[in-house]
Structures are given as C-alpha cells and as structure tokens.
MMTF fields as JSON, N, C-alpha, C and O atoms, coordinates in Angstrom:
{
  "mmtfVersion": "1.0.0",
  "mmtfProducer": "UNKNOWN",
  "numBonds": 303,
  "numAtoms": 304,
  "numGroups": 76,
  "numChains": 1,
  "numModels": 1,
  "chainsPerModel": [1],
  "groupsPerChain": [76],
  "chainIdList": ["A"],
  "bondAtomList": [4, 2, 8, 6, 12, 10, 16, 14, 20, 18, 24, 22, 28, 26, 32, 30, 36, 34, 40, 38, 44, 42, 48, 46, 52, 50, 56, 54, 60, 58, 64, 62, 68, 66, 72, 70, 76, 74, 80, 78, 84, 82, 88, 86, 92, 90, 96, 94, 100, 98, 104, 102, 108, 106, 112, 110, 116, 114, 120, 118, 124, 122, 128, 126, 132, 130, 136, 134, 140, 138, 144, 142, 148, 146, 152, 150, 156, 154, 160, 158, 164, 162, 168, 166, 172, 170, 176, 174, 180, 178, 184, 182, 188, 186, 192, 190, 196, 194, 200, 198, 204, 202, 208, 206, 212, 210, 216, 214, 220, 218, 224, 222, 228, 226, 232, 230, 236, 234, 240, 238, 244, 242, 248, 246, 252, 250, 256, 254, 260, 258, 264, 262, 268, 266, 272, 270, 276, 274, 280, 278, 284, 282, 288, 286, 292, 290, 296, 294, 300, 298],
  "bondOrderList": [1, 1, 1, 1, 1, 1, 1, 1, 1, 1, 1, 1, 1, 1, 1, 1, 1, 1, 1, 1, 1, 1, 1, 1, 1, 1, 1, 1, 1, 1, 1, 1, 1, 1, 1, 1, 1, 1, 1, 1, 1, 1, 1, 1, 1, 1, 1, 1, 1, 1, 1, 1, 1, 1, 1, 1, 1, 1, 1, 1, 1, 1, 1, 1, 1, 1, 1, 1, 1, 1, 1, 1, 1, 1, 1],
  "groupList": [{"groupName": "MET", "atomNameList": ["N", "CA", "C", "O"], "elementList": ["N", "C", "C", "O"], "formalChargeList": [0, 0, 0, 0], "bondAtomList": [1, 0, 2, 1, 3, 2], "bondOrderList": [1, 1, 2], "singleLetterCode": "M", "chemCompType": "L-PEPTIDE LINKING"}, {"groupName": "SER", "atomNameList": ["N", "CA", "C", "O"], "elementList": ["N", "C", "C", "O"], "formalChargeList": [0, 0, 0, 0], "bondAtomList": [1, 0, 2, 1, 3, 2], "bondOrderList": [1, 1, 2], "singleLetterCode": "S", "chemCompType": "L-PEPTIDE LINKING"}, {"groupName": "ASP", "atomNameList": ["N", "CA", "C", "O"], "elementList": ["N", "C", "C", "O"], "formalChargeList": [0, 0, 0, 0], "bondAtomList": [1, 0, 2, 1, 3, 2], "bondOrderList": [1, 1, 2], "singleLetterCode": "D", "chemCompType": "L-PEPTIDE LINKING"}, {"groupName": "PHE", "atomNameList": ["N", "CA", "C", "O"], "elementList": ["N", "C", "C", "O"], "formalChargeList": [0, 0, 0, 0], "bondAtomList": [1, 0, 2, 1, 3, 2], "bondOrderList": [1, 1, 2], "singleLetterCode": "F", "chemCompType": "L-PEPTIDE LINKING"}, {"groupName": "LEU", "atomNameList": ["N", "CA", "C", "O"], "elementList": ["N", "C", "C", "O"], "formalChargeList": [0, 0, 0, 0], "bondAtomList": [1, 0, 2, 1, 3, 2], "bondOrderList": [1, 1, 2], "singleLetterCode": "L", "chemCompType": "L-PEPTIDE LINKING"}, {"groupName": "THR", "atomNameList": ["N", "CA", "C", "O"], "elementList": ["N", "C", "C", "O"], "formalChargeList": [0, 0, 0, 0], "bondAtomList": [1, 0, 2, 1, 3, 2], "bondOrderList": [1, 1, 2], "singleLetterCode": "T", "chemCompType": "L-PEPTIDE LINKING"}, {"groupName": "VAL", "atomNameList": ["N", "CA", "C", "O"], "elementList": ["N", "C", "C", "O"], "formalChargeList": [0, 0, 0, 0], "bondAtomList": [1, 0, 2, 1, 3, 2], "bondOrderList": [1, 1, 2], "singleLetterCode": "V", "chemCompType": "L-PEPTIDE LINKING"}, {"groupName": "CYS", "atomNameList": ["N", "CA", "C", "O"], "elementList": ["N", "C", "C", "O"], "formalChargeList": [0, 0, 0, 0], "bondAtomList": [1, 0, 2, 1, 3, 2], "bondOrderList": [1, 1, 2], "singleLetterCode": "C", "chemCompType": "L-PEPTIDE LINKING"}, {"groupName": "LYS", "atomNameList": ["N", "CA", "C", "O"], "elementList": ["N", "C", "C", "O"], "formalChargeList": [0, 0, 0, 0], "bondAtomList": [1, 0, 2, 1, 3, 2], "bondOrderList": [1, 1, 2], "singleLetterCode": "K", "chemCompType": "L-PEPTIDE LINKING"}, {"groupName": "GLU", "atomNameList": ["N", "CA", "C", "O"], "elementList": ["N", "C", "C", "O"], "formalChargeList": [0, 0, 0, 0], "bondAtomList": [1, 0, 2, 1, 3, 2], "bondOrderList": [1, 1, 2], "singleLetterCode": "E", "chemCompType": "L-PEPTIDE LINKING"}, {"groupName": "ILE", "atomNameList": ["N", "CA", "C", "O"], "elementList": ["N", "C", "C", "O"], "formalChargeList": [0, 0, 0, 0], "bondAtomList": [1, 0, 2, 1, 3, 2], "bondOrderList": [1, 1, 2], "singleLetterCode": "I", "chemCompType": "L-PEPTIDE LINKING"}, {"groupName": "ARG", "atomNameList": ["N", "CA", "C", "O"], "elementList": ["N", "C", "C", "O"], "formalChargeList": [0, 0, 0, 0], "bondAtomList": [1, 0, 2, 1, 3, 2], "bondOrderList": [1, 1, 2], "singleLetterCode": "R", "chemCompType": "L-PEPTIDE LINKING"}, {"groupName": "PRO", "atomNameList": ["N", "CA", "C", "O"], "elementList": ["N", "C", "C", "O"], "formalChargeList": [0, 0, 0, 0], "bondAtomList": [1, 0, 2, 1, 3, 2], "bondOrderList": [1, 1, 2], "singleLetterCode": "P", "chemCompType": "L-PEPTIDE LINKING"}, {"groupName": "TYR", "atomNameList": ["N", "CA", "C", "O"], "elementList": ["N", "C", "C", "O"], "formalChargeList": [0, 0, 0, 0], "bondAtomList": [1, 0, 2, 1, 3, 2], "bondOrderList": [1, 1, 2], "singleLetterCode": "Y", "chemCompType": "L-PEPTIDE LINKING"}, {"groupName": "ASN", "atomNameList": ["N", "CA", "C", "O"], "elementList": ["N", "C", "C", "O"], "formalChargeList": [0, 0, 0, 0], "bondAtomList": [1, 0, 2, 1, 3, 2], "bondOrderList": [1, 1, 2], "singleLetterCode": "N", "chemCompType": "L-PEPTIDE LINKING"}, {"groupName": "GLY", "atomNameList": ["N", "CA", "C", "O"], "elementList": ["N", "C", "C", "O"], "formalChargeList": [0, 0, 0, 0], "bondAtomList": [1, 0, 2, 1, 3, 2], "bondOrderList": [1, 1, 2], "singleLetterCode": "G", "chemCompType": "PEPTIDE LINKING"}, {"groupName": "TRP", "atomNameList": ["N", "CA", "C", "O"], "elementList": ["N", "C", "C", "O"], "formalChargeList": [0, 0, 0, 0], "bondAtomList": [1, 0, 2, 1, 3, 2], "bondOrderList": [1, 1, 2], "singleLetterCode": "W", "chemCompType": "L-PEPTIDE LINKING"}, {"groupName": "HIS", "atomNameList": ["N", "CA", "C", "O"], "elementList": ["N", "C", "C", "O"], "formalChargeList": [0, 0, 0, 0], "bondAtomList": [1, 0, 2, 1, 3, 2], "bondOrderList": [1, 1, 2], "singleLetterCode": "H", "chemCompType": "L-PEPTIDE LINKING"}, {"groupName": "GLN", "atomNameList": ["N", "CA", "C", "O"], "elementList": ["N", "C", "C", "O"], "formalChargeList": [0, 0, 0, 0], "bondAtomList": [1, 0, 2, 1, 3, 2], "bondOrderList": [1, 1, 2], "singleLetterCode": "Q", "chemCompType": "L-PEPTIDE LINKING"}],
  "groupTypeList": [0, 1, 2, 3, 4, 5, 6, 7, 8, 9, 10, 1, 9, 11, 4, 1, 5, 4, 12, 13, 2, 14, 15, 2, 1, 1, 2, 10, 15, 14, 9, 10, 15, 10, 6, 4, 15, 6, 13, 3, 1, 9, 15, 1, 3, 15, 16, 9, 8, 2, 2, 3, 10, 1, 15, 4, 14, 17, 15, 10, 2, 4, 8, 8, 13, 18, 2, 9, 3, 2, 8, 2, 8, 14, 14, 4],
  "groupIdList": [1, 2, 3, 4, 5, 6, 7, 8, 9, 10, 11, 12, 13, 14, 15, 16, 17, 18, 19, 20, 21, 22, 23, 24, 25, 26, 27, 28, 29, 30, 31, 32, 33, 34, 35, 36, 37, 38, 39, 40, 41, 42, 43, 44, 45, 46, 47, 48, 49, 50, 51, 52, 53, 54, 55, 56, 57, 58, 59, 60, 61, 62, 63, 64, 65, 66, 67, 68, 69, 70, 71, 72, 73, 74, 75, 76],
  "secStructList": [7, 6, 6, 2, 2, 2, 2, 2, 2, 2, 2, 2, 2, 2, 2, 2, 6, 7, 1, 7, 1, 7, 7, 7, 2, 2, 2, 2, 2, 2, 2, 2, 2, 2, 2, 2, 2, 2, 2, 1, 7, 6, 6, 1, 2, 2, 2, 2, 2, 2, 2, 2, 2, 2, 2, 2, 2, 2, 2, 2, 2, 2, 2, 2, 2, 2, 2, 2, 2, 2, 2, 2, 2, 2, 2, 7],
  "xCoordList": [-76.606, -77.785, -77.797, -77.03, -78.587, -78.778, -79.439, -79.35, -80.078, -80.855, -80.095, -80.654, -78.737, -78.066, -78.31, -78.301, -78.486, -78.776, -80.054, -80.321, -80.836, -82.464, -82.679, -83.684, -81.787, -82.153, -81.281, -81.688, -80.233, -79.392, -80.445, -80.562, -81.157, -82.055, -83.139, -83.544, -83.757, -84.909, -84.571, -85.274, -83.423, -83.054, -82.88, -83.597, -82.024, -81.928, -83.33, -83.551, -84.212, -85.65, -86.329, -86.907, -86.389, -87.107, -86.553, -87.292, -85.058, -84.747, -84.985, -85.309, -84.81, -84.983, -86.394, -86.673, -87.348, -88.781, -89.579, -90.718, -88.731, -89.329, -90.552, -90.458, -91.673, -92.543, -92.601, -93.622, -91.258, -91.247, -89.874, -88.946, -89.758, -88.4, -87.504, -86.455, -87.76, -86.9, -86.934, -87.96, -85.662, -85.869, -84.225, -83.46, -84.026, -82.62, -82.134, -82.808, -81.014, -80.314, -81.271, -81.137, -82.268, -82.945, -84.016, -84.352, -84.493, -85.434, -84.839, -85.619, -83.46, -82.841, -82.672, -82.872, -82.233, -82.34, -83.507, -83.475, -84.754, -85.906, -86.242, -86.675, -85.997, -86.363, -85.644, -86.136, -84.095, -83.261, -83.876, -84.009, -84.223, -84.744, -85.899, -86.048, -86.788, -88.144, -87.728, -88.303, -86.503, -86.318, -85.765, -86.143, -84.709, -83.954, -84.934, -84.837, -85.613, -86.579, -87.403, -87.931, -87.624, -88.276, -87.232, -87.511, -86.109, -85.009, -84.351, -83.966, -84.257, -83.623, -84.52, -85.743, -83.707, -84.355, -84.781, -84.029, -85.917, -86.393, -85.157, -84.976, -84.477, -83.643, -82.428, -81.67, -82.089, -80.512, -80.819, -79.994, -81.796, -81.994, -80.929, -80.327, -80.813, -79.883, -78.388, -77.92, -77.769, -76.457, -76.578, -75.754, -77.471, -77.48, -77.641, -76.931, -78.435, -78.603, -77.342, -76.998, -76.452, -75.225, -74.277, -73.401, -74.451, -73.243, -73.671, -72.839, -75.026, -75.348, -74.643, -73.919, -74.928, -74.384, -72.998, -72.566, -72.273, -70.792, -70.276, -69.187, -71.031, -70.69, -70.852, -70.031, -72.104, -72.154, -71.174, -70.718, -70.941, -69.709, -68.467, -67.779, -68.176, -66.889, -67.073, -66.267, -67.964, -68.018, -67.766, -67.046, -68.419, -68.192, -66.868, -66.316, -66.262, -64.834, -63.854, -62.919, -64.199, -63.22, -63.488, -62.577, -64.565, -64.711, -64.026, -63.382, -64.05, -63.547, -61.919, -61.314, -61.263, -60.029, -59.675, -58.583, -60.58, -60.136, -60.133, -59.277, -60.966, -60.961, -59.6, -59.093, -59.16, -58.017, -56.975, -56.05, -57.071, -55.674, -55.68, -54.622, -56.796, -56.772, -56.349, -55.559, -56.79, -56.537, -55.021, -54.404, -54.319, -52.916, -52.234, -51.312, -52.503, -52.007, -52.013, -51.015, -53.042, -52.996, -52.111, -51.566, -51.756, -50.89, -49.551, -48.824, -49.047, -47.755, -47.068, -45.863],
  "yCoordList": [-82.516, -82.058, -81.09, -80.129, -81.248, -80.686, -79.248, -78.412, -79.02, -77.533, -76.79, -76.187, -76.965, -76.561, -74.79, -74.269, -74.097, -72.624, -72.19, -71.208, -72.976, -72.901, -73.407, -73.034, -74.306, -74.789, -73.73, -73.439, -73.203, -72.257, -71.007, -70.55, -70.503, -69.437, -69.719, -68.839, -70.862, -71.345, -71.139, -70.394, -71.757, -71.728, -70.351, -69.899, -69.438, -68.262, -67.454, -66.824, -67.614, -66.834, -67.317, -66.526, -68.673, -69.214, -68.701, -68.326, -68.693, -68.462, -66.893, -66.619, -65.931, -64.5, -64.049, -62.873, -65.126, -64.716, -65.648, -66.079, -65.874, -66.747, -66.105, -64.941, -66.79, -66.223, -66.137, -66.035, -66.198, -65.98, -65.34, -65.52, -64.624, -63.797, -64.468, -63.88, -65.746, -66.272, -67.78, -68.304, -68.443, -69.697, -70.457, -69.956, -71.562, -72.11, -72.824, -72.873, -73.435, -74.105, -75.232, -75.605, -75.741, -76.685, -76.093, -76.681, -75.169, -74.246, -73.822, -73.638, -73.618, -73.211, -74.5, -74.627, -75.745, -77.109, -77.712, -78.425, -77.325, -77.615, -77.03, -77.723, -75.65, -74.732, -75.416, -75.637, -75.708, -76.008, -77.485, -77.825, -78.291, -79.644, -79.83, -80.763, -78.729, -78.467, -78.372, -79.002, -77.374, -77.064, -78.28, -78.516, -79.007, -79.85, -81.144, -81.648, -81.516, -82.584, -82.594, -83.67, -81.419, -81.407, -81.916, -82.654, -81.599, -81.863, -83.29, -83.92, -83.739, -85.006, -86.175, -86.289, -86.929, -88.142, -89.095, -89.257, -89.868, -90.75, -92.065, -92.683, -92.244, -93.476, -92.965, -93.78, -91.758, -91.128, -90.342, -89.533, -90.513, -89.527, -89.74, -88.875, -90.974, -91.512, -90.748, -89.988, -91.033, -90.338, -88.914, -88.207, -88.396, -86.937, -86.307, -85.32, -86.677, -86.18, -86.247, -85.31, -87.639, -87.708, -86.698, -86.114, -86.508, -85.472, -84.167, -83.265, -83.863, -82.344, -82.328, -81.403, -83.299, -83.404, -83.013, -82.147, -83.82, -83.9, -82.593, -82.247, -81.679, -80.535, -79.413, -78.555, -79.7, -78.891, -78.9, -77.9, -80.126, -80.479, -79.832, -79.145, -80.028, -79.429, -77.947, -77.45, -77.283, -75.978, -75.442, -74.5, -76.157, -75.697, -75.873, -74.989, -77.095, -77.204, -76.0, -75.479, -75.747, -74.703, -73.42, -72.607, -73.01, -71.873, -71.904, -70.91, -72.993, -73.186, -73.249, -72.91, -73.729, -73.737, -72.355, -71.899, -71.545, -70.421, -69.33, -68.446, -69.374, -68.711, -68.756, -67.755, -70.078, -70.427, -69.883, -69.395, -69.94, -69.375, -67.857, -67.248, -67.27, -65.788, -65.548, -64.625, -66.293, -65.793, -66.229, -65.454, -67.216, -67.413, -66.253, -65.697, -65.852, -64.724, -63.499, -62.779, -63.197, -61.827, -62.043, -61.014, -63.294, -63.429, -63.016, -62.601, -63.116, -63.073, -61.563, -61.42],
  "zCoordList": [37.546, 37.52, 36.361, 36.413, 35.33, 34.117, 34.275, 33.376, 35.419, 35.535, 36.773, 37.689, 36.598, 37.863, 37.965, 39.08, 36.941, 37.281, 37.619, 38.31, 37.095, 37.497, 38.79, 39.396, 39.38, 40.88, 41.718, 42.843, 41.285, 42.185, 42.426, 43.562, 41.395, 41.209, 41.954, 42.713, 41.9, 42.863, 44.092, 44.775, 44.636, 46.125, 46.339, 47.232, 45.693, 46.132, 46.458, 47.492, 45.357, 45.623, 46.643, 47.389, 46.867, 48.142, 49.449, 50.36, 49.53, 50.694, 51.131, 52.287, 50.169, 49.952, 50.259, 50.494, 50.245, 50.34, 51.297, 51.119, 52.37, 53.519, 54.209, 54.599, 54.377, 55.124, 56.666, 57.346, 57.114, 58.58, 58.835, 58.046, 59.895, 60.069, 61.0, 61.26, 61.624, 62.869, 62.359, 61.923, 62.463, 62.219, 62.71, 63.534, 62.064, 62.326, 61.291, 60.263, 61.357, 60.102, 59.45, 58.285, 60.351, 59.788, 58.967, 57.939, 59.254, 58.242, 56.972, 56.038, 56.762, 55.446, 54.86, 53.652, 55.755, 54.983, 54.378, 53.375, 55.17, 54.714, 53.309, 52.388, 53.226, 52.027, 50.682, 49.576, 51.262, 49.918, 49.492, 48.317, 50.6, 50.281, 49.379, 48.591, 49.605, 48.965, 47.388, 46.5, 47.165, 46.128, 45.121, 43.973, 45.945, 45.42, 45.044, 43.925, 45.744, 45.847, 44.564, 44.283, 43.625, 42.414, 41.57, 40.626, 41.821, 40.497, 40.619, 39.634, 41.91, 42.072, 41.236, 41.312, 40.504, 39.668, 40.564, 41.525, 40.516, 41.619, 41.841, 42.891, 40.659, 40.717, 41.232, 41.759, 41.183, 41.66, 42.904, 43.328, 43.417, 44.825, 45.866, 46.502, 45.92, 47.181, 46.944, 47.792, 45.783, 45.397, 45.245, 45.825, 44.56, 44.725, 46.054, 46.245, 47.017, 48.129, 48.912, 49.634, 48.748, 49.461, 48.737, 49.375, 47.458, 47.22, 47.479, 47.38, 47.849, 48.255, 49.865, 50.234, 50.58, 51.799, 51.948, 52.708, 51.058, 50.959, 50.559, 51.016, 49.623, 49.102, 50.442, 50.769, 51.054, 52.115, 53.318, 53.873, 53.611, 54.56, 54.073, 54.828, 52.878, 52.281, 52.651, 53.437, 52.2, 52.247, 53.884, 54.213, 54.624, 55.934, 56.436, 57.092, 56.134, 56.309, 55.678, 56.285, 54.593, 54.033, 54.536, 54.381, 55.133, 55.91, 57.05, 57.384, 57.796, 58.993, 59.075, 60.092, 57.866, 57.706, 57.213, 57.554, 56.351, 56.059, 57.238, 57.209, 58.152, 59.29, 60.321, 60.828, 60.495, 60.993, 60.474, 61.123, 59.061, 58.451, 58.585, 58.749, 58.521, 58.545, 59.922, 60.117, 60.965, 62.4, 62.568, 63.298, 62.099, 62.079, 61.278, 61.874, 60.171, 59.183, 60.085, 60.073, 60.864, 61.592, 62.673, 63.073, 63.375, 64.546, 64.245, 65.147, 62.711, 62.476, 62.571, 62.367]
}
C-alpha cells in the first residue's frame, strides 16, 4: 500500500470523530473498511482484504499471548 501513512491517519481521524457514542466491533470494522475501500485497488482487493484480516487476527493473537505471558510472569 503506497499511501500507508495517509491511510493510518485517515483511519485514526475517522474513528476519533464518530458521530455516535455507542457501538460494537462491527462498527469499528465498518469505519476502517470505508477508509480502506478507497485505497484498495480494484484488481488486488481480494488479497489486500485477506492481508488486512490476517494482520488483525495476528494482532489479536499477540495480545492474547502477551496477556497469558504477563499472567504467568506475575505468578512466579
């Protein structure tokens, strides 16, 4: 993605200025998807979407493993 920093900034701005106070994870996904949809090229949308989902899953796993590591470390 050639506009990486621009995309990050736009996602941050969009999420920090939501027009509603309550929502769930699907609302966050919708807002991120609206921004990413502008930048994903038509021919590569499939793999870029898959890459994004893989990265999201990886980040969630890292956080889960970090929490488990911290818990184990505190029990020593």
